[in-house]
C-alpha positions, 0 to 999 in steps of 0.5 A: 729834543725828544721828550719823555713819555706821558705814561698813563696811570693805571688802571686801564680799560678794555672793551668787552670783545677784547676782554673776552679774547683775553679770557680764552687764553686765561682759561688755557694758561690757568689750566696749564699752571694748575696741571703743573702745580699738581704734578709738582705737589706729588713729585719725588723731586719737587724741592730740588726741581724748584731750586734748580728752576730758581737758578735757571730763572736767574741765569735766563733773566740776566741773559736777557740783559746781555750776560753770557753766563750759562746754567752749567757755569752757575752750577759750578759757581757754588764751588768756584765762587767767581767774582766776575760781574756776570756771575755776580749779577746772577747771584744778586738776582737769586738773592733779590728773588729770595727776598721777594719770595720770602716776603710774600710767603710770610704774608706781606704784599708787594710794596714800594719798600720791598721793590727798593730793598730787592733793588739793593740786593740786585745791584750790590757790587754790580754794573751800574750800581754807582751808589744809587741802589734802592733809590728811584732815579733822580736823572732822566734815563732812556732806552735806545741803541746808543748812549745818546738820547737823540737816538732813544726808542723810549724815554720814560717819565721824568724823575720827579714823577717816580713817586707818583707812578710807583704809588699808583703801581702799588695801589694797582697791585694791592687795591686801595688801602682803606676800602674794599673797592677794586679799580678793576676786576681783571684775572690775576694773569692779566693783572700780572701782564699789566703790572710788569709792562707798567713797571718797565715803562716807568723804569724807576731805577737807573739800572736793573729795571728789566730784571726786577720787573721779571721778579715782580711776575713771580711775586704777584703770581704768588701773592694772588695765589696763582702758584703756591711756591716759586715753581713758575718763571717766565724769563726762559720763554721771554729770552727765546723771544727777546726782540718780540718781548721788547717790541711788545713792550714798546707797543704798550708805550704807543711807539709806532702807533697812535695809542698804547697797544695793550691787547697784543702785549697781554696776548703775547704774555698769556701765550708765553705763560702757556708755552712755559707751563707746558715746557716746565711740565715736560722738564719735571716729567723727564727729571722724575723719570730720570730719578726713578730709573736711577733708583731701579739700578741701585740698592744701597740706601747710601747710594740712593741718598747720594743720587737724590742729592745730585738732583739738588746739586748736579755738579758737586764735590765730595764735600758738598755731597757730604753737607747735603747727605750727612754721610761720611766721605768714605761712604760718599766716595764708594757711592759715587764710584758705583754711580760712575761705573753705571755711567749715571754720573761722570767725574772730571780729571782733577786729582783733588776736589774732583767734581761729579756731573749729573749730565742728564739732569743738566741737559733736561734743565738747560733745554 
């Protein structure tokens, strides 16, 4: 029978040449992130852009785990409030992410307690919850193509070791609680790559590990001041290279080699950061241009206000736009009519509770 993996505890160490190779990528990734941060700081659509990115991240991260729900469908979910499991998982991801971000922004660090509390949010009425929400697993789990452990590609450490591994991970993230000494001097981007892979290899919960591990990426980037708001997410890029992502994580576990391959994983992670920072910069650039070009076509302050609201909620009803703008329904209908005539917004065929679509923004965020 296959045995569980004797996962090494953190920290890990690299030879000088390997570390130098990392830092060449770190410099480029840091530069791209700073460029994106500065553009967002002075953007006219910064708050709405961050909200849409958060929703998009929630969709992409759950898609890695096999859901098929789309970004557009989740935009409409604010109206439909569907109870199907796929939308429930996306909403739960948003709630878990919000809890984590709020905790870090309040000044608290990433802890085991926070991780367990996020897991409760993530698994609320979701697949695989089975009463084990917020608790480390007490049975052996495994990763593989079938439900049989004999076919497993990876068997995480045994359940009774979860406390030890998670305490070690928390110390790696935050340092020793009573001393100023650090176990490492890695750049935060390298450390983010390590802690994500280590969490996935520990696999401390029966379900939800992948999603929770991807939330930890943005939380540590916030905690370490790499970013100053939750504007950067990696799941879209990881979903594009899903099978390589899994292969790199298996490499860290020494699968298919004599020892763990941290080098290729960290290089893969840093390159993903570079690609995603560039992609999000392009998205923001296009969203800003769309917003500004739209303003040039409209003169009424109320219509401008509705146009701006549609950058927060690109699929909306009159009632939703009223809540966002504070304008009277009659004023909103008049503004929407103008935007529809200008082909800036499109309405559906419903007679009641008609929905209005800002397709250009949806396309920008979805690409």
